[in-house]
C-alpha positions, 0 to 999 in steps of 0.5 A: 159771227153767228151772233150777228146773224139774227140782228142782220136778218131783223135789220133786213126785215125792218128796212123792207117794211119801212121801205114799203111804207114810205115807198108810197108818194102820198104817204111821204107827202102827208108825213112831210106836212105832219112833221113840218107842223109838229109840236115838239113840246109834246115830244118832250112829254113823250120822252118824259113818259118813256122815262117814267115807264122805265123807272116803274120797270126798274122799281118792279125789278127792285121789288122782285130782287128783294123778295128773292133775297137780293137786297139791291139798293133802289138806285142800283136797280135803276142804274143797272136797268138803265144800262141794260136798256142801253145794251139792248138798244145801242149794241144789237147782237151783243149781250142783251139787257137782261143778261147785263142786269143779271151779270151786274147783280151777280158781281154785286152778290156773287152768292146770289147767282140763281136769285139774280137770274130768276129775278129777271125772269120773274120781273118779265113774268110780272110784265107779261101778266100786266100785258095780259090784263091790258089786252083783256081790258081793251078786248072787252072795251072795243070788241065790237069795233075790233070785229069790223075791219077784216085785216085789223080783226086778223091782227087782233086775233093774232095777238089773242092767239099769241097771248093764249100760246104764252099762257099755255107754255107757262102752264106746261112749264109750271106743270114741271113743278109736279113731283111725278112729272119732275121724276119723269124728266129726271129719268128721261132727260138727265142732261137737261133736268138739272137746269130745268128744275132750277128754273122751276124754282121761280114758281116756288119763290113767287108763290112764297112772296104773293104781295111782292108779285102783286106789287110787281104786276101793279108796277107793270100796269103803271109802266104800260100806262106811261108807255102808252101815254108816250105814244099818246103824246106823240099823237098830239105832237103830230096833230093827228087828232087821235085821243089817248083813249084810242092809243090805249085801245090799240097799244096792248095789241101792238105791244103783244105782236111786237114781242115777236123778234122779226124786226129790230126793236119792233121797228117797221112791224110796229108802224105797219100795225099802227097804220092798219089798226088806226086806218081801218078802225079810226080812218087815220091816214097811213102817214100820220099813223106811221109818224105817231108810231115812229115818234113814240119809239123815238122817245123810247130810244132817247131814254134807252140810249141815255142809259150810257150816262149811268156807266160811271155810277156802276164803275164807282160801285166797282171801285168802292168795293176794291 
């Protein structure tokens, strides 16, 4: 029962934010008009961009797995990643997508349990590194604009603080690789020292494979670009007049803050951020900004839910090993 508590709270916050957004009569009228005039061919393009983004992510994980000594085939990495997406989106409160990916690799390679777990973690760190670079780029390009709006400026500052906090925590985690600190941990916290020192092994493995890690960051950047392109396609679908440059400018900020698990899949929070950032900085109506965000997420959801189509492939792999 407890495992459903967080999803239930997230669902409540999601519903509350969306209800507040769509409680505005003018927003509903504007949204109705925009949907009626939508170009659904552009939405198909948004789905294609979302699929490309996830394909880059699967390839990134495959590269990391092989660097960590787990020779998973590329098509298997794609299948396991797709099923992980389905579990993450389609079954809230169940085992997360990362957990499912890890379990599938462990079943495939029973002697690679630690490598499987660390590969997923390293995969996420490559994604975080790319997001930090993207956020730095948009701050450099739009710092003048981002200083104008009061609420929008606060949102951008919150994203910067969040990334800075993540970097600080990573630095502290890395510091546990220092022998003197390791010995203190072993002396003072014997119960957790073994698990902690096992996770620290990820830094040693990443340092030994710099080329693979750089490739992972590069693939992450491509994945983020395709992800942003999906929302840019959604903007075109709804005739918003929002160029791809504007979407690429705000998305690093939006993606950083939607990592906070306060709503289901970032729904509600993402729409509120779009409404504020596009409204304050570019004068886009709230209804249009909200629909652009929902359209981009819908394209991602279609791709994630289609991951269930890969389940027969995994069952075939299991049957083949019997």
